[in-house]
BAVEXDO-842315 format. One record per residue (C-alpha): x, y, z. Coordinates in pm, 1 decimal. Example, Ala and Ser with C-alpha at 12.3 -4.5 7.8 and 13.67 -1.06 7.14 Angstrom:
2
<site x="1230.0" y="-450.0" z="780.0"/>
<site x="1367.0" y="-106.0" z="714.0"/>
END
This chain:
57
<site x="-214.6" y="96.3" z="-860.6"/>
<site x="-588.8" y="46.3" z="-893.4"/>
<site x="-812.4" y="98.1" z="-590.3"/>
<site x="-982.0" y="-235.0" z="-656.5"/>
<site x="-672.3" y="-440.0" z="-558.0"/>
<site x="-639.3" y="-292.1" z="-205.3"/>
<site x="-860.2" y="-568.8" z="-46.3"/>
<site x="-637.3" y="-833.5" z="-205.5"/>
<site x="-312.2" y="-697.7" z="-53.6"/>
<site x="-172.5" y="-793.2" z="283.4"/>
<site x="132.6" y="-720.5" z="490.0"/>
<site x="424.7" y="-938.1" z="366.0"/>
<site x="544.3" y="-987.2" z="726.6"/>
<site x="234.5" y="-1067.7" z="932.0"/>
<site x="-24.6" y="-1112.4" z="653.2"/>
<site x="-244.4" y="-851.9" z="824.9"/>
<site x="-467.6" y="-594.2" z="657.2"/>
<site x="-312.9" y="-274.8" z="518.0"/>
<site x="-458.9" y="73.2" z="544.8"/>
<site x="-424.6" y="317.0" z="255.1"/>
<site x="-322.7" y="683.8" z="259.1"/>
<site x="-348.8" y="849.3" z="-86.2"/>
<site x="-123.7" y="1147.8" z="-165.1"/>
<site x="-190.2" y="1170.1" z="-542.0"/>
<site x="-427.3" y="992.6" z="-772.5"/>
<site x="-590.0" y="1034.8" z="-1111.2"/>
<site x="-932.7" y="916.3" z="-1230.4"/>
<site x="-823.6" y="553.1" z="-1264.7"/>
<site x="-540.4" y="478.9" z="-1017.1"/>
<site x="-345.7" y="576.4" z="-710.2"/>
<site x="-16.4" y="727.8" z="-811.5"/>
<site x="145.9" y="811.3" z="-476.2"/>
<site x="64.2" y="715.9" z="-122.2"/>
<site x="132.5" y="472.3" z="157.2"/>
<site x="10.9" y="133.2" z="262.4"/>
<site x="39.1" y="92.8" z="637.4"/>
<site x="34.9" y="-225.4" z="854.6"/>
<site x="-97.0" y="-131.5" z="1196.7"/>
<site x="9.7" y="-467.7" z="1349.9"/>
<site x="377.5" y="-431.7" z="1244.3"/>
<site x="374.5" y="-50.8" z="1231.0"/>
<site x="544.5" y="-57.7" z="892.8"/>
<site x="478.6" y="172.0" z="593.6"/>
<site x="502.7" y="57.6" z="232.0"/>
<site x="530.0" y="338.2" z="-21.2"/>
<site x="333.4" y="368.4" z="-341.6"/>
<site x="537.2" y="556.0" z="-605.2"/>
<site x="439.7" y="614.1" z="-969.7"/>
<site x="146.3" y="377.6" z="-915.8"/>
<site x="363.4" y="90.4" z="-794.0"/>
<site x="341.5" y="-38.2" z="-435.2"/>
<site x="673.7" y="-144.9" z="-280.9"/>
<site x="573.2" y="-438.4" z="-59.3"/>
<site x="923.1" y="-571.6" z="-0.3"/>
<site x="973.5" y="-651.3" z="369.7"/>
<site x="1195.6" y="-402.8" z="549.7"/>
<site x="1501.7" y="-542.9" z="720.3"/>
END
């Protein structure tokens, strides 16, 4: 996932802003980490460069 798309992403539940925690990255993209919605208190994982933004049930 490229760093440039972070401002374009929002929480799929409340449409709020997401904060990013990077665990592993290379020179061009984020490979592992977490997107967090502080309003919903939900974490969305980033694995192998792919964010999983499916709402949790």
